[in-house]
N, C-alpha and C positions, 0 to 999 in steps of 0.2 A: 503493499500500499504505500502510495505517495502523499504526503501532505503538503499543502501549500501555507498554511497560516495556523495561529493558534487554535481556533475554533475548531479546524478539521484534526489537529494534534489530539486533542481531548475526545473528540469523537470517536478516534481511532483508540484511545485508551478505554473511551468507556464500551467498544465493542470487542475488547480484548486482543487487539492487534499490536500492542505495544505498551511501552512505559516512557516516562519522559522525566528529566532531572529538571527542576525551573529551581530559580532563586528564592528563599523562603519567603520573601515579602510579597510574591506573585501568587503564593497557594491559596492566599483568601481571595483573590482577582477570580481565580478558574476553578473556585468551588462549584460542583456540579454532584447531583445525586447520586451517578454511578462511578465516582471517581473517590480513590482515597488518597490522601496526602500524609506522610511521614518524614519527620525532619531526618536528615541523613548527616550521622557526624564521623568524626575521623578522616574526612579530606583535607587536604592542603587548600590553603585559598586560591580562588581561580581569578583568571584574567579573562576580561572580555574585549573584544575588538569590535570596531565599528568598521563595515565594508559596506561600499557602495560601488556602482559601476561609474569609472571616470567619463561617460558621456549622458550621466543620468544630471540633467540639468533642472528637475522641477524643483519650485520653491519649497515644497516640504521637505524635501531631501535636505537641501542647502539650509533652512532653518534649523532643523534638527541637527544638523552638523555644528552648526553655529551655536547652539543654545548648548549642547554638550560640551564644547570646547569652552565656552563662557563660563559654564557652572564648574567646570574642572581644571582650572588652569595648571594643575601640575601633570596633566597627560602628556605622555611623549608625543611629539609632533614628527613621526615618521613618514615619510614620503610624501607624497601630496595631500593637502589637508583642503577640502571642500570642493564642490564642483566647479 
């Protein structure tokens, strides 16, 4: 099964087609009757990366990237930043 978004991901979980790891803060957002969430401990801290196509010039993408960079000035600026 291939999923394209969060709703499809959790529908797949509800159907028994898979499991998903998500940030603890998102567990409450994706509560569903057919899904159980449990905290996972013992894992090392994770790092996330923001990735987008270099030819994607949509205002929503640009605004999101700019908001993230403004909110997190300590983020590394590797490679091209912003569309």
